[in-house]
C-alpha positions, 0 to 999 in steps of 0.5 A: 603384631598381636598373637593370642594365647590361653593366658593373655596377649602376646606382643611381638612374640613376647607373652604378657603375663596376666596378674591377678591383682591387675585383673581386679583393678581393671574390673573395678576401673572398667565398670560403673553404674548400679548394676553390672552385666556378665557382658561388661565383665567379659569385655573388661577382662577381654574375651579373647583369652581363656585364662583371665576369663576362667580366673574371673569366674573362679574369683566370682564363685568364691566372692560375696557375689554368690550370696545372690540366689542362683549365682553359684549355678550361673557361674558354674554354667558359664564356667563349663561352657567356657572350659569345654571350648578349650577341650575342643580347641576353640580359639576364642570363648563364646558365651550364650547371650542370655548369660551375657545379659545377666546383671547383678548389683555393682556394690556386691562386685566392689565389695568382692574386689576389696576383699579379694585384692590383698589375696590377689597381691599375695598370690601374684608374689608366688606366680611365675612361668613354671611347668608351662607345658601344662598350659599348652596342648594337649595338657591344656585340654586335660586341665580344661576337662578338670575345669568342666568337672569342677563346674559340674560338681558345683551344682549338687554341692551348691545344695549344701552350705559352703559346698561349692568352695572346693570346686570354686577354688579349683576353678580359680587356681586353674584361672591363675595357672593359665593366666600366669602360665604357672603349672604349680597352680594347676597342680594345686587346682588338681588337689582342690578338685580331688577334695571336691570329689571326696566331699561329693562322695561323702555327702552323696547320701545326704544329697540323694535324700534331700532331692527325694531319691535316697 
């Protein structure tokens, strides 16, 4: 019998942890052609668990894929749409059709996967079930609120070079933490989010002047 969780699939009541490296391998093997859509990526990752989906979004946000104009904001939008559903207890993530149909060159995806794989293997060596209560209600709802806020901060920080790195790192760490049921990575995500807030406060005046409000 299959049961679904925030991290992945449970088989006969035993949870199958999702590894970062296995996720990247699955994406590489499960996509083909010149272009890849968001729908294809979610189908490969599996739309019935939040952890791997958020992990995928965090990975994309930090990858070379974000050189595509508007990619940071698209990923941030999909991220907060997904995360806010955790906040309200929706069992399975839903994504708007327009976002699902968005495509980008697969060569950028493959490049990102090749760059990310060594780091994914290193991260997997440190993940194990720890502080698992943080991946369950009600704490998971608090984590999800942090994920929503990290995605929202990406919008203004996306106006400055390298600005989205810290909130994207927070989202990636949340994804790893949920997929691996490792609360330590959720603590790291909290640190990255705090850094994002401090960065936002530091550059707020510059951003206001840039958009003509300062």
